[in-house]
Chimera marker file (.cmm) of the C-alpha trace (Angstrom):
<marker_set name="trace">
<marker id="1" x="13.030" y="28.474" z="21.243" r="1" g="1" b="0" radius="0.5"/>
<marker id="2" x="10.681" y="25.996" z="19.654" r="1" g="1" b="0" radius="0.5"/>
<marker id="3" x="12.305" y="23.033" z="17.929" r="1" g="1" b="0" radius="0.5"/>
<marker id="4" x="11.648" y="21.939" z="14.368" r="1" g="1" b="0" radius="0.5"/>
<marker id="5" x="8.237" y="20.587" z="13.522" r="1" g="1" b="0" radius="0.5"/>
<marker id="6" x="7.976" y="16.823" z="13.181" r="1" g="1" b="0" radius="0.5"/>
<marker id="7" x="5.495" y="14.717" z="11.295" r="1" g="1" b="0" radius="0.5"/>
<marker id="8" x="2.459" y="13.669" z="13.315" r="1" g="1" b="0" radius="0.5"/>
<marker id="9" x="2.295" y="9.979" z="14.012" r="1" g="1" b="0" radius="0.5"/>
<marker id="10" x="-1.297" y="8.994" z="14.762" r="1" g="1" b="0" radius="0.5"/>
<marker id="11" x="-1.665" y="5.851" z="16.861" r="1" g="1" b="0" radius="0.5"/>
<marker id="12" x="-3.471" y="2.791" z="15.530" r="1" g="1" b="0" radius="0.5"/>
<marker id="13" x="-7.235" y="2.954" z="15.916" r="1" g="1" b="0" radius="0.5"/>
<marker id="14" x="-7.430" y="-0.149" z="18.121" r="1" g="1" b="0" radius="0.5"/>
<marker id="15" x="-5.786" y="1.829" z="20.937" r="1" g="1" b="0" radius="0.5"/>
<marker id="16" x="-8.993" y="3.862" z="21.230" r="1" g="1" b="0" radius="0.5"/>
<marker id="17" x="-11.318" y="0.951" z="21.855" r="1" g="1" b="0" radius="0.5"/>
<marker id="18" x="-13.061" y="0.991" z="25.264" r="1" g="1" b="0" radius="0.5"/>
<marker id="19" x="-11.693" y="-2.485" z="26.009" r="1" g="1" b="0" radius="0.5"/>
<marker id="20" x="-8.178" y="-0.985" z="26.196" r="1" g="1" b="0" radius="0.5"/>
<marker id="21" x="-9.304" y="1.543" z="28.811" r="1" g="1" b="0" radius="0.5"/>
<marker id="22" x="-11.188" y="-1.127" z="30.765" r="1" g="1" b="0" radius="0.5"/>
<marker id="23" x="-8.165" y="-3.437" z="30.686" r="1" g="1" b="0" radius="0.5"/>
<marker id="24" x="-5.961" y="-0.609" z="31.997" r="1" g="1" b="0" radius="0.5"/>
<marker id="25" x="-8.520" y="0.079" z="34.745" r="1" g="1" b="0" radius="0.5"/>
<marker id="26" x="-8.600" y="-3.604" z="35.738" r="1" g="1" b="0" radius="0.5"/>
<marker id="27" x="-4.790" y="-3.660" z="35.764" r="1" g="1" b="0" radius="0.5"/>
<marker id="28" x="-4.666" y="-0.544" z="37.937" r="1" g="1" b="0" radius="0.5"/>
<marker id="29" x="-7.175" y="-1.994" z="40.418" r="1" g="1" b="0" radius="0.5"/>
<marker id="30" x="-5.362" y="-5.319" z="40.485" r="1" g="1" b="0" radius="0.5"/>
<marker id="31" x="-2.000" y="-3.611" z="40.949" r="1" g="1" b="0" radius="0.5"/>
<marker id="32" x="-3.092" y="-2.256" z="44.310" r="1" g="1" b="0" radius="0.5"/>
<marker id="33" x="-2.781" y="-5.786" z="45.666" r="1" g="1" b="0" radius="0.5"/>
<marker id="34" x="0.664" y="-6.677" z="44.322" r="1" g="1" b="0" radius="0.5"/>
<marker id="35" x="4.121" y="-5.411" z="45.121" r="1" g="1" b="0" radius="0.5"/>
<marker id="36" x="4.849" y="-4.321" z="41.532" r="1" g="1" b="0" radius="0.5"/>
<marker id="37" x="2.161" y="-1.615" z="41.341" r="1" g="1" b="0" radius="0.5"/>
<marker id="38" x="4.595" y="1.122" z="40.221" r="1" g="1" b="0" radius="0.5"/>
<marker id="39" x="4.926" y="-0.744" z="36.922" r="1" g="1" b="0" radius="0.5"/>
<marker id="40" x="1.327" y="0.266" z="36.167" r="1" g="1" b="0" radius="0.5"/>
<marker id="41" x="2.654" y="3.807" z="35.711" r="1" g="1" b="0" radius="0.5"/>
<marker id="42" x="4.226" y="2.567" z="32.479" r="1" g="1" b="0" radius="0.5"/>
<marker id="43" x="0.722" y="1.724" z="31.236" r="1" g="1" b="0" radius="0.5"/>
<marker id="44" x="-0.517" y="5.191" z="32.262" r="1" g="1" b="0" radius="0.5"/>
<marker id="45" x="2.380" y="6.877" z="30.455" r="1" g="1" b="0" radius="0.5"/>
<marker id="46" x="1.853" y="4.741" z="27.352" r="1" g="1" b="0" radius="0.5"/>
<marker id="47" x="-1.829" y="5.697" z="27.236" r="1" g="1" b="0" radius="0.5"/>
<marker id="48" x="-0.917" y="9.356" z="27.740" r="1" g="1" b="0" radius="0.5"/>
<marker id="49" x="1.535" y="9.271" z="24.821" r="1" g="1" b="0" radius="0.5"/>
<marker id="50" x="-1.141" y="7.724" z="22.604" r="1" g="1" b="0" radius="0.5"/>
<marker id="51" x="-3.620" y="10.447" z="23.589" r="1" g="1" b="0" radius="0.5"/>
<marker id="52" x="-0.996" y="13.136" z="22.929" r="1" g="1" b="0" radius="0.5"/>
<marker id="53" x="-0.188" y="11.787" z="19.459" r="1" g="1" b="0" radius="0.5"/>
<marker id="54" x="-3.884" y="11.379" z="18.622" r="1" g="1" b="0" radius="0.5"/>
<marker id="55" x="-4.729" y="14.972" z="19.598" r="1" g="1" b="0" radius="0.5"/>
<marker id="56" x="-1.678" y="16.292" z="17.772" r="1" g="1" b="0" radius="0.5"/>
<marker id="57" x="-2.519" y="14.347" z="14.616" r="1" g="1" b="0" radius="0.5"/>
<marker id="58" x="-6.040" y="15.789" z="14.697" r="1" g="1" b="0" radius="0.5"/>
<marker id="59" x="-4.734" y="19.335" z="14.984" r="1" g="1" b="0" radius="0.5"/>
<marker id="60" x="-6.317" y="19.805" z="18.413" r="1" g="1" b="0" radius="0.5"/>
<marker id="61" x="-4.788" y="21.197" z="21.624" r="1" g="1" b="0" radius="0.5"/>
<marker id="62" x="-2.707" y="18.297" z="22.883" r="1" g="1" b="0" radius="0.5"/>
<marker id="63" x="-1.521" y="18.898" z="26.449" r="1" g="1" b="0" radius="0.5"/>
<marker id="64" x="-4.501" y="18.753" z="28.843" r="1" g="1" b="0" radius="0.5"/>
<marker id="65" x="-5.816" y="15.259" z="28.086" r="1" g="1" b="0" radius="0.5"/>
<marker id="66" x="-2.433" y="13.481" z="28.272" r="1" g="1" b="0" radius="0.5"/>
<marker id="67" x="-1.724" y="15.162" z="31.610" r="1" g="1" b="0" radius="0.5"/>
<marker id="68" x="-5.085" y="14.011" z="32.936" r="1" g="1" b="0" radius="0.5"/>
<marker id="69" x="-4.307" y="10.453" z="31.814" r="1" g="1" b="0" radius="0.5"/>
<marker id="70" x="-0.903" y="10.511" z="33.536" r="1" g="1" b="0" radius="0.5"/>
<marker id="71" x="-2.352" y="11.756" z="36.829" r="1" g="1" b="0" radius="0.5"/>
<marker id="72" x="-5.637" y="9.848" z="36.973" r="1" g="1" b="0" radius="0.5"/>
<marker id="73" x="-4.940" y="6.920" z="34.686" r="1" g="1" b="0" radius="0.5"/>
<marker id="74" x="-7.635" y="4.840" z="33.038" r="1" g="1" b="0" radius="0.5"/>
<marker id="75" x="-10.520" y="6.934" z="34.357" r="1" g="1" b="0" radius="0.5"/>
<marker id="76" x="-9.318" y="9.957" z="32.394" r="1" g="1" b="0" radius="0.5"/>
<marker id="77" x="-8.517" y="7.689" z="29.438" r="1" g="1" b="0" radius="0.5"/>
<marker id="78" x="-12.095" y="6.370" z="29.364" r="1" g="1" b="0" radius="0.5"/>
<marker id="79" x="-13.377" y="9.961" z="29.571" r="1" g="1" b="0" radius="0.5"/>
<marker id="80" x="-11.070" y="10.873" z="26.686" r="1" g="1" b="0" radius="0.5"/>
<marker id="81" x="-12.453" y="8.018" z="24.580" r="1" g="1" b="0" radius="0.5"/>
<marker id="82" x="-15.958" y="9.410" z="24.996" r="1" g="1" b="0" radius="0.5"/>
<marker id="83" x="-14.803" y="12.952" z="24.226" r="1" g="1" b="0" radius="0.5"/>
<marker id="84" x="-12.878" y="11.710" z="21.171" r="1" g="1" b="0" radius="0.5"/>
<marker id="85" x="-15.912" y="9.885" z="19.822" r="1" g="1" b="0" radius="0.5"/>
<marker id="86" x="-18.023" y="13.045" z="20.203" r="1" g="1" b="0" radius="0.5"/>
<marker id="87" x="-15.335" y="15.244" z="18.629" r="1" g="1" b="0" radius="0.5"/>
<marker id="88" x="-15.016" y="12.980" z="15.606" r="1" g="1" b="0" radius="0.5"/>
<marker id="89" x="-18.813" y="12.786" z="15.233" r="1" g="1" b="0" radius="0.5"/>
<marker id="90" x="-19.103" y="16.595" z="15.389" r="1" g="1" b="0" radius="0.5"/>
<marker id="91" x="-16.421" y="17.000" z="12.739" r="1" g="1" b="0" radius="0.5"/>
<marker id="92" x="-18.319" y="14.730" z="10.372" r="1" g="1" b="0" radius="0.5"/>
<marker id="93" x="-21.649" y="16.517" z="10.849" r="1" g="1" b="0" radius="0.5"/>
<marker id="94" x="-20.455" y="20.123" z="10.983" r="1" g="1" b="0" radius="0.5"/>
<marker id="95" x="-18.309" y="20.121" z="7.869" r="1" g="1" b="0" radius="0.5"/>
<marker id="96" x="-15.188" y="20.699" z="9.935" r="1" g="1" b="0" radius="0.5"/>
<marker id="97" x="-11.991" y="19.344" z="8.352" r="1" g="1" b="0" radius="0.5"/>
<marker id="98" x="-11.190" y="15.820" z="9.533" r="1" g="1" b="0" radius="0.5"/>
<marker id="99" x="-7.634" y="15.065" z="8.462" r="1" g="1" b="0" radius="0.5"/>
<marker id="100" x="-4.458" y="16.916" z="9.525" r="1" g="1" b="0" radius="0.5"/>
<marker id="101" x="-3.963" y="18.026" z="5.908" r="1" g="1" b="0" radius="0.5"/>
<marker id="102" x="-7.498" y="19.482" z="5.807" r="1" g="1" b="0" radius="0.5"/>
<marker id="103" x="-6.790" y="21.291" z="9.103" r="1" g="1" b="0" radius="0.5"/>
<marker id="104" x="-3.578" y="22.769" z="7.705" r="1" g="1" b="0" radius="0.5"/>
<marker id="105" x="-5.394" y="23.886" z="4.538" r="1" g="1" b="0" radius="0.5"/>
<marker id="106" x="-8.219" y="25.431" z="6.579" r="1" g="1" b="0" radius="0.5"/>
<marker id="107" x="-5.712" y="27.261" z="8.806" r="1" g="1" b="0" radius="0.5"/>
<marker id="108" x="-3.850" y="28.541" z="5.752" r="1" g="1" b="0" radius="0.5"/>
<marker id="109" x="-7.090" y="29.713" z="4.109" r="1" g="1" b="0" radius="0.5"/>
<marker id="110" x="-8.135" y="31.530" z="7.269" r="1" g="1" b="0" radius="0.5"/>
<marker id="111" x="-4.734" y="33.218" z="7.577" r="1" g="1" b="0" radius="0.5"/>
<marker id="112" x="-4.471" y="36.571" z="5.794" r="1" g="1" b="0" radius="0.5"/>
<marker id="113" x="-0.655" y="36.319" z="5.562" r="1" g="1" b="0" radius="0.5"/>
<marker id="114" x="0.494" y="34.378" z="2.486" r="1" g="1" b="0" radius="0.5"/>
<marker id="115" x="3.736" y="32.403" z="2.452" r="1" g="1" b="0" radius="0.5"/>
<marker id="116" x="6.625" y="34.865" z="2.169" r="1" g="1" b="0" radius="0.5"/>
<marker id="117" x="9.717" y="36.253" z="3.895" r="1" g="1" b="0" radius="0.5"/>
<marker id="118" x="8.795" y="38.426" z="6.879" r="1" g="1" b="0" radius="0.5"/>
<marker id="119" x="10.831" y="40.157" z="9.589" r="1" g="1" b="0" radius="0.5"/>
<marker id="120" x="11.881" y="37.470" z="12.063" r="1" g="1" b="0" radius="0.5"/>
<marker id="121" x="9.585" y="37.707" z="15.119" r="1" g="1" b="0" radius="0.5"/>
<marker id="122" x="12.183" y="35.976" z="17.302" r="1" g="1" b="0" radius="0.5"/>
<marker id="123" x="14.860" y="38.538" z="16.419" r="1" g="1" b="0" radius="0.5"/>
<marker id="124" x="17.467" y="35.866" z="15.633" r="1" g="1" b="0" radius="0.5"/>
<marker id="125" x="17.709" y="36.842" z="11.984" r="1" g="1" b="0" radius="0.5"/>
<marker id="126" x="16.565" y="39.680" z="9.773" r="1" g="1" b="0" radius="0.5"/>
<marker id="127" x="14.070" y="37.566" z="7.796" r="1" g="1" b="0" radius="0.5"/>
<marker id="128" x="12.237" y="34.294" z="8.476" r="1" g="1" b="0" radius="0.5"/>
<marker id="129" x="10.103" y="32.281" z="6.048" r="1" g="1" b="0" radius="0.5"/>
<marker id="130" x="6.388" y="32.067" z="6.872" r="1" g="1" b="0" radius="0.5"/>
<marker id="131" x="4.862" y="29.060" z="5.054" r="1" g="1" b="0" radius="0.5"/>
<marker id="132" x="1.323" y="30.389" z="5.394" r="1" g="1" b="0" radius="0.5"/>
<marker id="133" x="0.695" y="28.388" z="8.565" r="1" g="1" b="0" radius="0.5"/>
<marker id="134" x="3.902" y="28.280" z="10.656" r="1" g="1" b="0" radius="0.5"/>
<marker id="135" x="7.269" y="29.967" z="10.928" r="1" g="1" b="0" radius="0.5"/>
<marker id="136" x="9.945" y="27.700" z="9.467" r="1" g="1" b="0" radius="0.5"/>
<marker id="137" x="13.597" y="27.271" z="10.419" r="1" g="1" b="0" radius="0.5"/>
<marker id="138" x="14.683" y="29.031" z="7.199" r="1" g="1" b="0" radius="0.5"/>
<marker id="139" x="16.212" y="32.442" z="7.899" r="1" g="1" b="0" radius="0.5"/>
<marker id="140" x="18.059" y="35.109" z="5.942" r="1" g="1" b="0" radius="0.5"/>
<marker id="141" x="20.197" y="38.070" z="6.946" r="1" g="1" b="0" radius="0.5"/>
<link id1="1" id2="2" r="1" g="1" b="0" radius="0.2"/>
<link id1="2" id2="3" r="1" g="1" b="0" radius="0.2"/>
<link id1="3" id2="4" r="1" g="1" b="0" radius="0.2"/>
<link id1="4" id2="5" r="1" g="1" b="0" radius="0.2"/>
<link id1="5" id2="6" r="1" g="1" b="0" radius="0.2"/>
<link id1="6" id2="7" r="1" g="1" b="0" radius="0.2"/>
<link id1="7" id2="8" r="1" g="1" b="0" radius="0.2"/>
<link id1="8" id2="9" r="1" g="1" b="0" radius="0.2"/>
<link id1="9" id2="10" r="1" g="1" b="0" radius="0.2"/>
<link id1="10" id2="11" r="1" g="1" b="0" radius="0.2"/>
<link id1="11" id2="12" r="1" g="1" b="0" radius="0.2"/>
<link id1="12" id2="13" r="1" g="1" b="0" radius="0.2"/>
<link id1="13" id2="14" r="1" g="1" b="0" radius="0.2"/>
<link id1="14" id2="15" r="1" g="1" b="0" radius="0.2"/>
<link id1="15" id2="16" r="1" g="1" b="0" radius="0.2"/>
<link id1="16" id2="17" r="1" g="1" b="0" radius="0.2"/>
<link id1="17" id2="18" r="1" g="1" b="0" radius="0.2"/>
<link id1="18" id2="19" r="1" g="1" b="0" radius="0.2"/>
<link id1="19" id2="20" r="1" g="1" b="0" radius="0.2"/>
<link id1="20" id2="21" r="1" g="1" b="0" radius="0.2"/>
<link id1="21" id2="22" r="1" g="1" b="0" radius="0.2"/>
<link id1="22" id2="23" r="1" g="1" b="0" radius="0.2"/>
<link id1="23" id2="24" r="1" g="1" b="0" radius="0.2"/>
<link id1="24" id2="25" r="1" g="1" b="0" radius="0.2"/>
<link id1="25" id2="26" r="1" g="1" b="0" radius="0.2"/>
<link id1="26" id2="27" r="1" g="1" b="0" radius="0.2"/>
<link id1="27" id2="28" r="1" g="1" b="0" radius="0.2"/>
<link id1="28" id2="29" r="1" g="1" b="0" radius="0.2"/>
<link id1="29" id2="30" r="1" g="1" b="0" radius="0.2"/>
<link id1="30" id2="31" r="1" g="1" b="0" radius="0.2"/>
<link id1="31" id2="32" r="1" g="1" b="0" radius="0.2"/>
<link id1="32" id2="33" r="1" g="1" b="0" radius="0.2"/>
<link id1="33" id2="34" r="1" g="1" b="0" radius="0.2"/>
<link id1="34" id2="35" r="1" g="1" b="0" radius="0.2"/>
<link id1="35" id2="36" r="1" g="1" b="0" radius="0.2"/>
<link id1="36" id2="37" r="1" g="1" b="0" radius="0.2"/>
<link id1="37" id2="38" r="1" g="1" b="0" radius="0.2"/>
<link id1="38" id2="39" r="1" g="1" b="0" radius="0.2"/>
<link id1="39" id2="40" r="1" g="1" b="0" radius="0.2"/>
<link id1="40" id2="41" r="1" g="1" b="0" radius="0.2"/>
<link id1="41" id2="42" r="1" g="1" b="0" radius="0.2"/>
<link id1="42" id2="43" r="1" g="1" b="0" radius="0.2"/>
<link id1="43" id2="44" r="1" g="1" b="0" radius="0.2"/>
<link id1="44" id2="45" r="1" g="1" b="0" radius="0.2"/>
<link id1="45" id2="46" r="1" g="1" b="0" radius="0.2"/>
<link id1="46" id2="47" r="1" g="1" b="0" radius="0.2"/>
<link id1="47" id2="48" r="1" g="1" b="0" radius="0.2"/>
<link id1="48" id2="49" r="1" g="1" b="0" radius="0.2"/>
<link id1="49" id2="50" r="1" g="1" b="0" radius="0.2"/>
<link id1="50" id2="51" r="1" g="1" b="0" radius="0.2"/>
<link id1="51" id2="52" r="1" g="1" b="0" radius="0.2"/>
<link id1="52" id2="53" r="1" g="1" b="0" radius="0.2"/>
<link id1="53" id2="54" r="1" g="1" b="0" radius="0.2"/>
<link id1="54" id2="55" r="1" g="1" b="0" radius="0.2"/>
<link id1="55" id2="56" r="1" g="1" b="0" radius="0.2"/>
<link id1="56" id2="57" r="1" g="1" b="0" radius="0.2"/>
<link id1="57" id2="58" r="1" g="1" b="0" radius="0.2"/>
<link id1="58" id2="59" r="1" g="1" b="0" radius="0.2"/>
<link id1="59" id2="60" r="1" g="1" b="0" radius="0.2"/>
<link id1="60" id2="61" r="1" g="1" b="0" radius="0.2"/>
<link id1="61" id2="62" r="1" g="1" b="0" radius="0.2"/>
<link id1="62" id2="63" r="1" g="1" b="0" radius="0.2"/>
<link id1="63" id2="64" r="1" g="1" b="0" radius="0.2"/>
<link id1="64" id2="65" r="1" g="1" b="0" radius="0.2"/>
<link id1="65" id2="66" r="1" g="1" b="0" radius="0.2"/>
<link id1="66" id2="67" r="1" g="1" b="0" radius="0.2"/>
<link id1="67" id2="68" r="1" g="1" b="0" radius="0.2"/>
<link id1="68" id2="69" r="1" g="1" b="0" radius="0.2"/>
<link id1="69" id2="70" r="1" g="1" b="0" radius="0.2"/>
<link id1="70" id2="71" r="1" g="1" b="0" radius="0.2"/>
<link id1="71" id2="72" r="1" g="1" b="0" radius="0.2"/>
<link id1="72" id2="73" r="1" g="1" b="0" radius="0.2"/>
<link id1="73" id2="74" r="1" g="1" b="0" radius="0.2"/>
<link id1="74" id2="75" r="1" g="1" b="0" radius="0.2"/>
<link id1="75" id2="76" r="1" g="1" b="0" radius="0.2"/>
<link id1="76" id2="77" r="1" g="1" b="0" radius="0.2"/>
<link id1="77" id2="78" r="1" g="1" b="0" radius="0.2"/>
<link id1="78" id2="79" r="1" g="1" b="0" radius="0.2"/>
<link id1="79" id2="80" r="1" g="1" b="0" radius="0.2"/>
<link id1="80" id2="81" r="1" g="1" b="0" radius="0.2"/>
<link id1="81" id2="82" r="1" g="1" b="0" radius="0.2"/>
<link id1="82" id2="83" r="1" g="1" b="0" radius="0.2"/>
<link id1="83" id2="84" r="1" g="1" b="0" radius="0.2"/>
<link id1="84" id2="85" r="1" g="1" b="0" radius="0.2"/>
<link id1="85" id2="86" r="1" g="1" b="0" radius="0.2"/>
<link id1="86" id2="87" r="1" g="1" b="0" radius="0.2"/>
<link id1="87" id2="88" r="1" g="1" b="0" radius="0.2"/>
<link id1="88" id2="89" r="1" g="1" b="0" radius="0.2"/>
<link id1="89" id2="90" r="1" g="1" b="0" radius="0.2"/>
<link id1="90" id2="91" r="1" g="1" b="0" radius="0.2"/>
<link id1="91" id2="92" r="1" g="1" b="0" radius="0.2"/>
<link id1="92" id2="93" r="1" g="1" b="0" radius="0.2"/>
<link id1="93" id2="94" r="1" g="1" b="0" radius="0.2"/>
<link id1="94" id2="95" r="1" g="1" b="0" radius="0.2"/>
<link id1="95" id2="96" r="1" g="1" b="0" radius="0.2"/>
<link id1="96" id2="97" r="1" g="1" b="0" radius="0.2"/>
<link id1="97" id2="98" r="1" g="1" b="0" radius="0.2"/>
<link id1="98" id2="99" r="1" g="1" b="0" radius="0.2"/>
<link id1="99" id2="100" r="1" g="1" b="0" radius="0.2"/>
<link id1="100" id2="101" r="1" g="1" b="0" radius="0.2"/>
<link id1="101" id2="102" r="1" g="1" b="0" radius="0.2"/>
<link id1="102" id2="103" r="1" g="1" b="0" radius="0.2"/>
<link id1="103" id2="104" r="1" g="1" b="0" radius="0.2"/>
<link id1="104" id2="105" r="1" g="1" b="0" radius="0.2"/>
<link id1="105" id2="106" r="1" g="1" b="0" radius="0.2"/>
<link id1="106" id2="107" r="1" g="1" b="0" radius="0.2"/>
<link id1="107" id2="108" r="1" g="1" b="0" radius="0.2"/>
<link id1="108" id2="109" r="1" g="1" b="0" radius="0.2"/>
<link id1="109" id2="110" r="1" g="1" b="0" radius="0.2"/>
<link id1="110" id2="111" r="1" g="1" b="0" radius="0.2"/>
<link id1="111" id2="112" r="1" g="1" b="0" radius="0.2"/>
<link id1="112" id2="113" r="1" g="1" b="0" radius="0.2"/>
<link id1="113" id2="114" r="1" g="1" b="0" radius="0.2"/>
<link id1="114" id2="115" r="1" g="1" b="0" radius="0.2"/>
<link id1="115" id2="116" r="1" g="1" b="0" radius="0.2"/>
<link id1="116" id2="117" r="1" g="1" b="0" radius="0.2"/>
<link id1="117" id2="118" r="1" g="1" b="0" radius="0.2"/>
<link id1="118" id2="119" r="1" g="1" b="0" radius="0.2"/>
<link id1="119" id2="120" r="1" g="1" b="0" radius="0.2"/>
<link id1="120" id2="121" r="1" g="1" b="0" radius="0.2"/>
<link id1="121" id2="122" r="1" g="1" b="0" radius="0.2"/>
<link id1="122" id2="123" r="1" g="1" b="0" radius="0.2"/>
<link id1="123" id2="124" r="1" g="1" b="0" radius="0.2"/>
<link id1="124" id2="125" r="1" g="1" b="0" radius="0.2"/>
<link id1="125" id2="126" r="1" g="1" b="0" radius="0.2"/>
<link id1="126" id2="127" r="1" g="1" b="0" radius="0.2"/>
<link id1="127" id2="128" r="1" g="1" b="0" radius="0.2"/>
<link id1="128" id2="129" r="1" g="1" b="0" radius="0.2"/>
<link id1="129" id2="130" r="1" g="1" b="0" radius="0.2"/>
<link id1="130" id2="131" r="1" g="1" b="0" radius="0.2"/>
<link id1="131" id2="132" r="1" g="1" b="0" radius="0.2"/>
<link id1="132" id2="133" r="1" g="1" b="0" radius="0.2"/>
<link id1="133" id2="134" r="1" g="1" b="0" radius="0.2"/>
<link id1="134" id2="135" r="1" g="1" b="0" radius="0.2"/>
<link id1="135" id2="136" r="1" g="1" b="0" radius="0.2"/>
<link id1="136" id2="137" r="1" g="1" b="0" radius="0.2"/>
<link id1="137" id2="138" r="1" g="1" b="0" radius="0.2"/>
<link id1="138" id2="139" r="1" g="1" b="0" radius="0.2"/>
<link id1="139" id2="140" r="1" g="1" b="0" radius="0.2"/>
<link id1="140" id2="141" r="1" g="1" b="0" radius="0.2"/>
</marker_set>
């Protein structure tokens, strides 16, 4: 079963500067020559978490890019930075909602089911509250 929703926590914008990706790439290349190279995996995981939180905060699918960053490191991170820049530019020019709140409002407006009690799709209770966007943890017998 899916756990409770948590607030999105977007990373600071400086994390998405190309210099961060280039520094991680330089660190990864330099780590090949030292005995502590496994510690570079911490950098890869940190970058992946930042990508995950950024995608989640934007309301976008948030599993593929972080996995790519974990497995290929700074190269995938630099590719993500380019993709992110293009995605944000397209949102601004196409009238697509930019903030998480705008995404939630757009999803709710596109959803024909208003907030109400509905039969629980998981079968754990008789009724579950639909908030117009997501199923909540509120149930009733």
